N, C-alpha and C positions, 0 to 999 in steps of 0.2 A: 802647575797643579800644586795645591796647598798640601803641606805634610799632614799625615794622619796622626792625630794624637789619641792616646789611650785615655779612657775615662778614669777618673780618680776613685771610682768605687773599688772596694776590695775584690780580689779574684774569686774568693769563696766566701760564703756567709759565715764569718767568724762570730762566736758568741760575744755578746756585749758584757765584758767583765772588766773590772778595775779601771785602768786609764782609758779604755775604749768607750766608756759612758760619757757622752757629751751633752749634758743638759744643764741649765743654770741651777735648777733645784730638783731634788728627788725626795720621795718619801722612802724612808729606810725602815726595814723590819729586821730585828735581831735574829740570830741563829736559833733561838728558842721561841720565836714568834712574837716577841714584844715589840710594839711600835716605838721607834726612836724619834719619830717626827719628821718634819720637812727641813732638810739641811742641804748644803752644797755637796756635790760629789767629792770634793777634796776632803771635807770634814769626815764624810762617810769612809773614804779611803783610809784616813788616819785611824779611825776606830777599827776598821778591818785589819789593818797592818798590826795594830797593838795586839790583836787576838790571833795573829797568824792565819787569817782567813781571807777570802776573796769577797769583793763586792760584785754581785751578779744582778743584771737587769732582769726582772721577772715579767713586768708588763710595761711596754712603752705606750700603750693605748690610754692608760689612765692619766689623769691630770692632778698633780704632777706624776711623772713616771715612777713606778714602784721598783725598788731594788732591795735585795736581801743580802745579809752578811752570812756567808756559808763557805764550806770547803768545796770549791768548784770541781776538783778532781773526784772527790767522793760522790758528789751529786751526779756527775756524768757517768760514773761507774754504776751507780744505782739505777739510772735510767736505762743504760745498756743491759743490765741484768734483768730488769722488768721486761724489756723488749724481747730478750732471749727466752724468758719464761713464757711469754705470750705466744711466741712462734712455736715453742715446744708443745703447748697445749692445743694448738691449731691442728686439726686433722682434716685433710682434704679427702673426701670419699672417692676412691678409685672404682672403676668398673672392672671386676674380675670375671673371667669367662669360664664356664663349665661346658665342655663339648661332649656330645654323645651321639649315638645312632638310635633310631627307634627300636631296633632289635637288640637292645643292650641286655646283658645277663644281669641277674639279681645282685651278685657281688659287686660288679662294676658300677651298677646304679648306686649301691650303698656308698662306694668310694666317692662318687661325684656328689652325693647328698652330704656326706661328711665334709667334703671340701667347701661346698656352698655354705654349710653351717659355720665353718671356721671363718670364711670371708665375711659373712653377715655379722658375726660376733665382733669382728675387728672394725665394723662400721662401714664396710665397703658394699657397693651394689654388686649384684650378680647377674650376669647375662648368660642364660641357659640357651645353648644352641644345639639343634639337632640337624645333622648333615644328611642329605639324601644323595645316593649314587644311582645312576642309571634310571631304571624304572621304579625305584623305591619311592619316587615322588608321588606315585599314585596313592601311597599309604599315608598321606599327610594327616588323616584323621587319627591314625595310631600315634603319630608324633604329638598331636595336640593333646591326646589323652595322657601321654607320658609327661608332658610339661605340666598339665593340671595336677597329676599325681605328685610331681616335684613341689609344686606350689602348696599343695595340701600338707605334704610332709614337713615343709618349712613354715607352716601357718603360724606357729607360736613365736617364731623369730622375725618373720618377714611379711610384707604385703606385696601384691603384684603392682609393679610400677607401670608396666606395659604388657598387656595381655598377649598371648601367643599369636604371631603373625608370620606369614611366609615372605621371605626375601630371596628370590632366585632359587637356588638349590638348598637353602637353609630355612629352618623355622626357628624363630628366636622369641624369648620372653625375658623381660627385665624385672628383677626382683630387688626391692630396697628394704633395708632393715627397718623394723617398726620403731617409731619414736618412743623413747623411754617416758613412761607416765609416772610422774612424781606426785 
């Protein structure tokens, strides 16, 4: 059996900078955006070394490939910082649940209403659930009325995403925040 040889490709995708750039000619762009023309990678490396900067491959699809003289460490840091900011601004809407019974007291209803408002203002969807016990399931019409009341009370903040429907011993409704109109 023939011995197994490893491929000569690098283990991980290393950025093409400085000596790793292997093209006969490259188009070089200065750190301030000025075109330096089409030169050999060695000449470009000499220019970058004089300025204590790196030669970074920007586009290998162009003919000839485009390289830029820049501080690669600073460039990488800026890219990571932008990625962190983008992740920070990204908000995934969760579904928060507000549970109650159809015979809920007024104060308890107001507490659930305030919680739902808080969730909607945070950009989350709200699942309002009414649980039935024993023979209470006969009064599903009262539960539907209560859910409609909740939807009306939240009318300025939200819209009904899924109207009230029964699922086993529960009746639920899904409410989502209104889209901001600019």
